[in-house]
C-alpha atoms as an extended CHARMM CRD file, in Angstrom:
* protein
*
        55  EXT
         1         1  MET       CA             25.6360000000      -21.8740000000       19.5160000000  PROA      1               0.0000000000
         2         2  PRO       CA             25.9040000000      -18.6140000000       17.8550000000  PROA      2               0.0000000000
         3         3  GLN       CA             23.7200000000      -19.7470000000       14.7130000000  PROA      3               0.0000000000
         4         4  LEU       CA             20.6320000000      -19.7960000000       16.8010000000  PROA      4               0.0000000000
         5         5  ASN       CA             21.1960000000      -16.1540000000       17.7540000000  PROA      5               0.0000000000
         6         6  PRO       CA             18.8630000000      -14.2040000000       15.2050000000  PROA      6               0.0000000000
         7         7  THR       CA             20.2800000000      -10.5870000000       16.1570000000  PROA      7               0.0000000000
         8         8  PRO       CA             23.2900000000      -10.0470000000       13.6430000000  PROA      8               0.0000000000
         9         9  TRP       CA             21.4330000000      -12.5020000000       10.8390000000  PROA      9               0.0000000000
        10        10  PHE       CA             18.1450000000      -10.9580000000       10.6960000000  PROA      10              0.0000000000
        11        11  SER       CA             19.8210000000       -7.1260000000       10.2200000000  PROA      11              0.0000000000
        12        12  ILE       CA             21.7760000000       -8.8370000000        7.4760000000  PROA      12              0.0000000000
        13        13  MET       CA             18.7630000000      -10.4680000000        5.7420000000  PROA      13              0.0000000000
        14        14  VAL       CA             16.8460000000       -7.2590000000        5.8770000000  PROA      14              0.0000000000
        15        15  THR       CA             19.9140000000       -5.2210000000        4.3360000000  PROA      15              0.0000000000
        16        16  SER       CA             20.1230000000       -7.4530000000        1.6450000000  PROA      16              0.0000000000
        17        17  TRP       CA             16.5930000000       -7.7470000000        0.7420000000  PROA      17              0.0000000000
        18        18  PHE       CA             16.5580000000       -4.0070000000        0.9200000000  PROA      18              0.0000000000
        19        19  ILE       CA             19.4580000000       -3.7740000000       -1.2520000000  PROA      19              0.0000000000
        20        20  PHE       CA             17.9190000000       -6.3110000000       -3.8310000000  PROA      20              0.0000000000
        21        21  SER       CA             14.5920000000       -4.7590000000       -3.8180000000  PROA      21              0.0000000000
        22        22  PHE       CA             15.2490000000       -1.3560000000       -4.0840000000  PROA      22              0.0000000000
        23        23  ILE       CA             18.6230000000       -0.6560000000       -5.7120000000  PROA      23              0.0000000000
        24        24  LEU       CA             19.5010000000       -4.0540000000       -8.0660000000  PROA      24              0.0000000000
        25        25  GLN       CA             15.9710000000       -4.9930000000       -9.0300000000  PROA      25              0.0000000000
        26        26  PRO       CA             15.2640000000       -1.6650000000      -11.0730000000  PROA      26              0.0000000000
        27        27  LYS       CA             18.5500000000       -1.6130000000      -12.5150000000  PROA      27              0.0000000000
        28        28  ILE       CA             18.2080000000       -4.9160000000      -13.6410000000  PROA      28              0.0000000000
        29        29  SER       CA             14.5630000000       -4.7200000000      -15.1810000000  PROA      29              0.0000000000
        30        30  GLN       CA             15.6110000000       -1.9060000000      -17.3210000000  PROA      30              0.0000000000
        31        31  PHE       CA             17.9160000000       -4.2930000000      -19.3490000000  PROA      31              0.0000000000
        32        32  THR       CA             16.0330000000       -5.2260000000      -22.8000000000  PROA      32              0.0000000000
        33        33  SER       CA             16.2480000000       -8.6580000000      -24.0700000000  PROA      33              0.0000000000
        34        34  THR       CA             18.1770000000       -9.1160000000      -27.2540000000  PROA      34              0.0000000000
        35        35  ASN       CA             16.1400000000      -11.4420000000      -28.8430000000  PROA      35              0.0000000000
        36        36  GLN       CA             12.6240000000      -10.0510000000      -28.8120000000  PROA      36              0.0000000000
        37        37  PRO       CA              9.5520000000      -12.7250000000      -29.3060000000  PROA      37              0.0000000000
        38        38  SER       CA              8.2290000000      -13.2720000000      -32.4150000000  PROA      38              0.0000000000
        39        39  ASN       CA              4.8160000000      -13.5620000000      -33.8710000000  PROA      39              0.0000000000
        40        40  LYS       CA              5.1590000000      -16.7440000000      -35.6960000000  PROA      40              0.0000000000
        41        41  THR       CA              2.5920000000      -19.2630000000      -35.2180000000  PROA      41              0.0000000000
        42        42  PHE       CA              3.5490000000      -22.8290000000      -35.4200000000  PROA      42              0.0000000000
        43        43  SER       CA              1.8300000000      -25.7570000000      -37.0290000000  PROA      43              0.0000000000
        44        44  ALA       CA              1.7750000000      -29.0050000000      -35.3550000000  PROA      44              0.0000000000
        45        45  THR       CA              3.7620000000      -31.3530000000      -37.2350000000  PROA      45              0.0000000000
        46        46  LYS       CA              2.5720000000      -35.0730000000      -36.5600000000  PROA      46              0.0000000000
        47        47  ALA       CA              5.5980000000      -37.1980000000      -36.5210000000  PROA      47              0.0000000000
        48        48  PRO       CA              5.3440000000      -40.4050000000      -38.8410000000  PROA      48              0.0000000000
        49        49  SER       CA              4.5350000000      -43.7530000000      -36.9880000000  PROA      49              0.0000000000
        50        50  TRP       CA              7.5170000000      -46.3080000000      -36.6920000000  PROA      50              0.0000000000
        51        51  ASN       CA              7.3120000000      -49.5900000000      -38.4670000000  PROA      51              0.0000000000
        52        52  TRP       CA              8.4700000000      -52.1710000000      -35.9570000000  PROA      52              0.0000000000
        53        53  PRO       CA              9.6480000000      -55.1900000000      -37.6050000000  PROA      53              0.0000000000
        54        54  TRP       CA              7.6310000000      -57.3660000000      -34.9640000000  PROA      54              0.0000000000
        55        55  THR       CA              4.3590000000      -56.0780000000      -35.6290000000  PROA      55              0.0000000000
């Protein structure tokens, strides 16, 4: 059963994590969001209660 042999898969995992951590992640984190967060204050609105016909 070759999937129990960790030799090739461990090196693939370490290589992929190295590529993600040191190459892709800094490039991805340089992007800026197009929708910057605003400083709006949201007021809580109280929903009107329902008038049930059987109460």
